[in-house]
Structure formats: C-alpha cells, structure tokens
C-alpha positions as CSV (number, residue, x, y, z in Angstrom):
1,M,248.5,-115.2,-67.9
2,D,252.1,-114.0,-68.0
3,T,254.1,-117.0,-69.3
4,L,257.3,-116.2,-67.3
5,T,255.8,-115.6,-63.8
6,G,252.3,-117.3,-63.9
7,C,250.8,-114.0,-62.8
8,Y,247.9,-112.2,-64.6
9,Q,249.0,-109.9,-67.3
10,K,248.5,-106.1,-67.2
11,S,245.4,-106.4,-69.3
12,Y,243.6,-108.0,-66.3
13,L,243.6,-104.6,-64.7
14,K,241.0,-103.4,-67.4
15,S,238.6,-106.2,-66.5
16,T,235.5,-105.8,-64.3
17,Y,237.1,-108.4,-61.9
18,A,240.0,-106.0,-61.1
19,S,237.7,-103.1,-60.3
20,A,235.8,-105.2,-57.7
21,Y,238.9,-105.2,-55.4
22,Q,239.1,-102.7,-52.6
23,T,242.9,-102.1,-52.3
24,L,245.7,-101.9,-54.9
25,V,249.4,-102.3,-54.1
26,F,251.9,-101.2,-56.8
27,I,255.3,-103.0,-56.3
28,D,258.6,-102.2,-58.0
29,L,261.5,-104.6,-57.2
30,D,264.7,-103.1,-55.6
31,G,268.0,-104.8,-56.5
32,F,266.7,-106.6,-59.5
33,K,268.7,-104.6,-62.1
34,L,271.9,-105.5,-60.3
35,I,270.9,-109.2,-60.3
36,N,270.3,-109.0,-64.1
37,D,273.6,-107.1,-64.7
38,V,275.8,-109.4,-62.5
39,H,274.1,-112.8,-63.1
40,G,272.5,-112.4,-66.5
41,H,269.0,-112.3,-67.8
42,N,268.4,-116.1,-67.3
43,K,269.0,-115.6,-63.6
44,G,266.8,-112.5,-63.7
45,D,264.0,-114.5,-65.2
46,E,264.4,-117.1,-62.5
47,V,264.3,-114.4,-59.8
48,L,261.1,-112.9,-61.3
49,R,259.4,-116.3,-61.4
50,D,260.6,-117.1,-57.8
51,F,259.5,-113.7,-56.5
52,A,256.0,-114.0,-58.1
53,Q,255.5,-117.6,-56.7
54,S,256.8,-116.6,-53.3
55,I,254.4,-113.6,-53.1
56,Q,251.5,-115.7,-54.3
57,K,252.0,-118.2,-51.5
58,M,251.8,-115.3,-49.0
59,L,248.5,-113.9,-50.3
60,R,245.0,-115.1,-49.6
61,E,243.3,-117.3,-52.1
62,R,241.1,-114.4,-53.5
63,D,244.0,-111.9,-53.7
64,V,245.5,-111.4,-57.2
65,I,249.0,-110.6,-58.4
66,V,249.5,-109.0,-61.8
67,R,252.8,-108.5,-63.6
68,F,252.5,-104.9,-64.7
69,G,255.7,-105.0,-66.7
70,G,259.4,-105.7,-66.3
71,D,260.0,-105.9,-62.5
72,E,256.7,-104.2,-61.5
73,F,253.8,-106.0,-60.0
74,V,250.3,-105.0,-58.8
75,L,248.5,-106.7,-56.0
76,L,244.7,-106.5,-55.8
77,L,243.4,-107.2,-52.3
78,D,240.0,-107.5,-50.7
79,S,240.8,-105.4,-47.7
80,S,239.6,-102.0,-46.8
81,S,242.1,-101.3,-44.0
82,L,245.1,-99.6,-45.5
83,S,247.0,-99.9,-42.2
84,G,246.3,-103.6,-42.1
85,V,247.5,-104.0,-45.7
86,R,250.6,-101.9,-45.0
87,Q,251.4,-104.3,-42.1
88,R,250.9,-107.4,-44.3
89,I,253.1,-105.9,-47.1
90,E,255.9,-105.1,-44.6
91,I,255.8,-108.7,-43.4
92,I,255.8,-110.0,-46.9
93,R,258.8,-107.7,-47.8
94,D,260.8,-108.9,-44.8
95,K,260.1,-112.5,-45.8
96,I,261.1,-111.8,-49.4
97,E,264.3,-110.2,-48.3
98,D,265.2,-113.1,-46.0
99,Y,264.3,-115.7,-48.7
100,F,266.6,-114.1,-51.3
101,L,269.4,-113.5,-48.8
102,L,269.5,-117.2,-48.2
103,K,270.2,-117.5,-52.0
104,Q,272.9,-114.8,-51.6
105,L,270.9,-112.2,-53.5
106,Y,269.7,-108.8,-52.4
107,L,266.1,-108.4,-53.5
108,S,263.5,-106.2,-51.9
109,F,260.7,-103.9,-53.2
110,S,259.2,-100.5,-52.8
111,Y,255.4,-100.2,-52.8
112,G,252.5,-97.8,-52.9
113,I,249.1,-98.7,-51.4
114,V,245.8,-97.0,-52.4
115,T,242.1,-97.7,-52.2
116,V,240.8,-98.7,-55.7
117,G,237.7,-96.5,-55.5
118,N,235.6,-96.1,-58.7
119,C,238.6,-95.9,-61.1
120,I,241.3,-98.4,-61.3
121,E,243.4,-96.2,-63.6
122,N,243.5,-93.4,-61.0
123,A,244.3,-95.9,-58.3
124,L,247.2,-97.2,-60.4
125,N,248.6,-93.7,-60.9
126,K,248.3,-92.8,-57.2
127,A,249.9,-96.1,-56.1
128,D,252.7,-95.7,-58.7
129,E,253.4,-92.2,-57.3
130,A,253.4,-93.4,-53.7
131,M,255.7,-96.3,-54.7
132,Y,258.3,-93.9,-56.2
133,K,258.2,-91.7,-53.1
134,Q,258.9,-94.7,-51.0
135,K,261.7,-95.9,-53.4
136,Y,263.3,-92.5,-53.2
137,A,263.0,-92.3,-49.4
138,R,264.5,-95.8,-49.0
139,K,267.6,-94.8,-51.0
140,I,268.4,-91.8,-48.7
C-alpha cells in the first residue's frame, strides 16, 4: 500500500489480481502542480490523500485505485461497458471539482479509459495515451 494515499502501489498492476479486471482508467491530476507551487508540498500531500480517499468512496467495493506515481492514478473496474465507465468517471470528476472548489482549490483530472484485454501493460500504454490526448484537448 502507498503510505501517503492508502492506495495500492504501482507494483499491484503486475499481480494476477489486476489482470482480472475488465476496464482500466488512467488518471492524471489537473491543477495539482499549481497547488504544490502555491501552497507547498505538505498541502500537496494533503490534497493527494484527500483526492484518493474521495475517489475511493465513489467507487464500488470491488473496484481498485492504484497510485501510479506522483499525481497519476489507475482505476481498475469490473465493468465491460466503456460508455458506462465514461459516464461514471465524468460524474466523479464533477464531484471532485466541486469538492475541491469548496476548499478554494482548483483540482480536476484528465483520464483515458481502455479495456484491459489480455495484457495490462498494453492497456496502461493505451490508457496513458488517451489520457494525454484528453489533457491536451482540455487545455485548448
């Protein structure tokens, strides 16, 4: 477990448990660097912890959140409907944005969603690529 956030660590993704999930969501926080730069790393750590705990409460019991590194997270979900997952993630993003705005912080995230298939490494690469496309599109 990641000691800061309470999420699984990146190494969990190499386990047989991880490859049993149907859908992978790669998340990269938007606005986090500014929080760190303006409020300091202690506040950044608090925000990472708060983000992870907030997401965890919005997931189903069997769903998993992994801290991939820094401000990147991976969700593993037991859902085969990518459109259904996209809908859930959009709702979660709206709730996260509202929650942090109440704390007078801008925090959101960009994401990429893929089917895990038979290789979690390929799924991670595809989801990461999709996330960066979304991140770029959101900045325009």
